[in-house]
N, C-alpha and C positions, 0 to 999 in steps of 0.2 A: 289582376287579377290579368293574365293577356288581353291581347285586343278580339283574338275570336270568340274567347271563352265569353265575356260579357258579349261578345253581341251575340252570342245566341242565354245568355241568361236573354236581355231585357228581350229578343223574340222571345222564348219560350214564355216571357210570363204575360206579354201580351196572349202569345196564343189563349197561354189557359185564364186569361183573365174571356176574353173573347168566346171563349167552352163556353163561361158558366153562364155568361150574360144570352147566348143566344140557345141553349140549350134550358133554361129556367120555365120554360113554358109544358115542356114537355117533359121534363124532372115532374112537375108541380104534377103535370095532368098522369103522370106512372107511378108514385110514391104511394095514390088511395086505390090504385089499379092492384097494382105489385100486392100492397096491404092487405087487404079484401080476403085478396086467395090466401095468405100467413095465415091470420085470422082463419080463416076452414080451414088451415089442415096443411094447407100447399108448400111446396118448396119454390124456391127461383133453381129456374140453372141458368149454368154457362154455360159455352164454345166460341172455344176461338185453337184458331190454326196456324199451328208453325208456332212465330212472335208472338201473336197473338194469344199465344196462351195465358202469355204473362198475365194480360190483361184478366181474360180467365181467373186464374188462382187469386186476382187484390183480393174478391169477397167470398176465397172459401178459407175456413177457418183462422181467422185474422181473431190479434188481441183486438178488442172491441168495432167488433162485425160480426154476423148474425150469425145462427148456427146453421141452421135452413138455406143454406146454400150448397147446389149440388153442382158438380161436372162432367162436361159430357167429354170424356177424355181419348184424347189419341196419342196410339202407343210407338207412330213413329212421328211423332212430335210433326208435326206438319212437311215431312218427303214427299204425301205421296197425295198431297188435295188439291194435287190435278189432274188424280185423273179418278173419271165421272165413273160416280157409286159410291164410292169410296165415302160418303160422308154418309151419306143411306144410312151405311151397316152402320157404321160410327151410332150415329142418330137409333136407330133398328133396341141396336146392345142392348144403350144405353138406358132405355125404352123399359126391354126384358133385366134389364138385372136389377134397378131404380123406380120403374113407372114414372110417368111425365102424363097427366092428370089430365084432363080440356077443364081451362077456364085457370093457366099456372103457366107463367109467363117465364121464355128461356133469350135470353143475354147475344145474338150472335155479333161478335168479334170477329171486321177486319179492314184492314184499313185502304185498301184498294175493292172489295165486296167485289172480284171479281173470279176467284178461287169457287172450283165446284164442292172441295166440302163444306164449307161455310152456307152458298147456297140449297143447296141439298136437304145441310139441317134444317134451315130456313122453311124452307118450301114443308118439306115432311112432319116440320114440329106444327105449321098452318093448319096442316089435313090433320095435325090429332086434335086438332080442340083448341091447342098450347095460342099465347097473346105471343108476338116476335118483334123483340126490338131491337133494332138495331144500331154498333156505333162504329162510325165509319169513317173515313174522312170523303164529303161531299165533291169536292174538285179533283180529289182524285179518279173518286171511280164515276164521277160524269166526263172521265178524256179514258180512262180505263175502257180499254175493248173486254170484254165477257170473251172468261173462260168455259163457260157453257154451253150447254149443247144448244139448251134454248135463251141463249143472248143477253139474259136477266141480268144487273145486276145483286144485288143488297138492297139495298134504298128501296131498289122498287119493287122486292119482297116483304119487305118488313110491316110490319105496322105501326110501328113508331122506331125513329131514329130520330140516335142520339149523333152531332156533327162536332170531332173529333177540332175541325177546323184549321185540319193540315193541311201542308200543297202538295202539287203531286211533287212524285218523289221522296217525301219527311221531307227532305231532308232542307235545316231552314237559314245556312250560315255559304252563302258566295264565296269559296273561294276563286282564288289570280286561276288564267286557261293555263294550262288546260284541265288541273281539277275538278271532278264532282263536289256539289253542294258538302255541306258537311253541320251532322246533329241534329239531331233525327226528333220528332218533338213529340209525337202518336203516343207513346207508355204516359208519359207523363203528362196527356191533356184526358188522354182513358185513364187513366188510376182519379184523377177529379173526380171526370165525371163518373163514377160506378161508383165514388166516394162522395156524390152530393146528392144520389140516387140515394141510394143506404139510407145518408140522413133524411129524404124526405119519406124512405116508407117505416125509418126507428119514429119519426118527428107522427106519422099516420098513429101508428099503434098506442102510440101514448096515447093520442088525443080520444085515439073508438078502448080507455081501461086499459087494451090487453098489453101485457110486458113483454119487452123484445126479448128473443132468447138471442142476448148477448152473451159471447164467448171471452172471458179473461186472459191474461200473458198466461202461458205453462211454465213460463221463466221465475215465476214469484211464487212462494210454498200457497200450499193446500189447492191452487186454483187448476192444478191436472183433474183433479175428481169434481172439485168445481162444472170444467170446462165437459164430461163425461154426461153426467146430470143434463146440466143443460140440452147434449146432443139429443143424448136421449130419445124421445121422443120421431128423431128421424135418421134415426144412424143402419137403417135399410137403405136408406133413398139418396143417402153419400157415398158418393164414386171415392172422396179419399177420407176414409172417417180417420176424427180425430186419433 
């Protein structure tokens, strides 16, 4: 393995470990809160604009994941996330088509936490009575200048904050001048945090005697029909049906 790859590997492992340790208390708090809303018949919502949409999709329709997770879809894939009012439009569209009920939770993902679209989704969801969880880089966000008209950043709006422990600019491997750093960690750490949260939720469901609605790999025989049956109670609420 080349020296840059080895440096990235070691740094990425460190960030993942820090993310687990730093967020443990929040994850343990959120597991029961979200789990109880699912037991009551709710769903979990996710939103990420631009590259963060990768993490929004991490919990959607995944083998070994919960069927009761839906994503707020941005058809522009983040190209106009800087446009004031666009996040509000996405939220209202999602709520109209798939419902957003008080007491449910939305996870809003933005590494910088500075752009209008995720901030509007977070603020609007709070007004609807939902619990808002931010997945962000606190170190980067605290240094970023908000592009939102009110000057707020995502962590200042959310009810709970999950910190991916990333550095400003996301890349962690320094290169010789004049090259900028390389090797980003926000996706790696974010996926780990979200899967840890999902495990906390599943743990709570099991402890309450509530069978978790888990999906199976549709690449194995017979599982397609089983997944459709598992997801049936949530079908009208899923923005990306199975």
